[in-house]
C-alpha positions in Angstrom: 19.1 -56.0 -59.9 19.7 -52.4 -58.6 18.9 -51.6 -55.1 18.3 -47.8 -54.4 17.8 -46.2 -51.0 14.4 -44.5 -50.5 15.1 -41.4 -48.5 11.3 -40.4 -48.2 9.4 -40.9 -45.0 7.3 -43.7 -46.3 9.6 -46.2 -44.8 8.2 -47.8 -41.8 9.3 -46.5 -38.4 11.4 -48.6 -36.1 9.4 -49.7 -33.2 10.7 -51.2 -30.0 12.5 -50.5 -26.9 13.3 -46.6 -26.8 16.5 -45.2 -25.2 15.8 -43.1 -22.0 16.4 -39.8 -24.0 13.5 -40.8 -26.2 10.8 -41.0 -23.4 7.5 -39.2 -24.0 7.5 -35.6 -22.3 4.0 -34.5 -23.3 2.7 -34.3 -19.8 5.7 -32.6 -18.1 4.8 -29.1 -19.4 1.3 -29.5 -17.6 2.9 -30.8 -14.4 5.2 -27.8 -14.5 2.5 -25.4 -15.1 0.4 -26.9 -12.4 3.4 -26.3 -9.9 4.4 -22.9 -11.0 0.8 -21.4 -11.5 -0.6 -21.0 -8.0 2.8 -19.4 -6.9 2.5 -16.9 -9.7 -1.2 -16.3 -8.6 -0.1 -15.9 -5.0 2.7 -13.6 -5.9 0.3 -11.3 -8.3 -2.4 -11.3 -5.4 0.2 -10.2 -2.9 1.4 -7.3 -5.1 -2.4 -6.1 -5.6 -2.9 -6.4 -1.9 0.2 -4.2 -1.2 -1.0 -1.9 -3.9 -4.2 -1.5 -2.2 -2.8 -0.7 1.2 -0.4 1.9 -0.3 -3.2 3.4 -2.2 -5.2 3.7 1.0 -2.2 5.1 2.8 -1.6 7.7 0.2 -5.3 9.0 0.3 -5.4 9.2 4.0 -2.0 11.1 4.3 -3.5 13.6 1.7 -6.6 14.1 3.7 -4.6 14.7 6.8 -2.5 17.3 5.0 -5.5 19.0 3.5 -7.0 19.3 7.0 -3.7 20.7 8.2 -3.5 23.0 5.3 -7.0 24.4 6.3 -6.0 24.8 9.9 -2.8 26.7 8.9 -4.6 29.1 6.4 -8.0 29.4 8.5 -7.1 29.0 12.0 -8.6 26.5 14.5 -12.2 25.3 13.6 -12.7 21.7 14.5 -15.7 21.3 12.5 -14.4 22.8 9.1 -11.1 21.0 9.7 -13.0 17.7 10.1 -15.1 18.6 7.0 -11.8 19.3 4.9 -10.4 15.9 6.1 -13.5 13.9 5.0 -14.0 15.7 1.8 -10.5 15.4 0.6 -11.2 12.1 -1.3 -14.2 10.9 -3.0 -12.9 7.5 -3.7 -12.9 6.2 0.0 -14.9 7.0 3.2 -12.1 8.8 5.1 -12.9 9.8 8.7 -11.2 12.4 10.8 -10.4 10.0 13.7 -8.9 10.3 16.0 -10.2 13.9 16.3 -7.9 16.8 15.7 -6.1 18.3 18.8 -4.5 21.6 19.4 -1.5 22.0 21.6 1.2 24.2 22.7 4.9 23.3 22.1 8.4 24.0 21.4 10.4 22.9 18.3 13.4 20.7 19.2 15.2 19.3 16.2 12.8 17.5 14.0 10.0 17.0 16.8 7.8 19.1 18.8 8.1 18.9 22.4 4.6 19.5 24.1 4.7 22.3 26.9 2.5 24.4 29.0 1.2 27.4 26.9 2.7 31.0 27.5 6.2 29.5 28.7 9.4 30.3 27.1 11.0 27.7 24.9 14.8 26.9 24.9 15.2 29.2 21.7 13.9 32.1 23.8 10.7 32.3 21.8 7.3 31.8 23.6 5.7 28.4 23.0 4.0 28.0 19.7 0.5 26.6 19.1 0.0 23.5 16.9 -2.8 21.4 15.5 -2.4 17.6 14.9 -5.0 16.5 12.4 -5.5 12.7 11.7 -7.4 10.6 9.2 -8.1 7.2 8.9 -9.9 4.7 6.7 -11.2 1.1 6.9 -9.1 -0.7 4.2 -10.6 -3.4 1.9 -8.6 -6.6 1.7 -8.2 -9.6 -0.7 -6.9 -11.9 1.7 -9.3 -11.0 4.7 -7.0 -10.9 7.5 -4.4 -13.3 6.4 -1.9 -10.6 6.1 0.1 -8.4 8.6 -1.1 -5.4 6.7 -3.4 -3.2 8.9 -7.2 -3.2 8.5 -7.3 0.6 9.3 -4.9 3.0 8.0 -4.2 6.1 9.8 -2.1 9.1 9.0 -1.6 12.4 10.7 -0.1 15.8 9.9 1.0 18.5 12.5 1.0 22.1 11.5 1.8 25.4 13.3 -1.3 27.7 13.9 -1.3 31.4 13.3 
């Protein structure tokens, strides 16, 4: 009688006690996903929130710069400067608040020191006239107050008048 081995898979599987490395791991992936998915969603939402805040700041800074540019080229006209600020962006309701102001000052290093008009500055020149144009917008948020990002974004630009 000849005995041959049957290498095909029709042989019965061994049943019984399994070694620890043979344990069933089908549920492990679902548990790992349940732990990691909320963290990924939170991270993604935070990135979107920061992106919205940055976009709002860029729009407001551009609006303030537009108002300052108008004042530099056309002189002081509060109504037209405010109109230039508010019409700088059509995507968000930007306001010209706080109201643009004009003041006299002397340039010192990288700042402007406010002084009385018609006085002499340290550089020997008479005081210059400046305008400070501000713009702000109410920022929409995803987290509704749960972040330290401001609800109102404000920017300003200062320009020397002619």
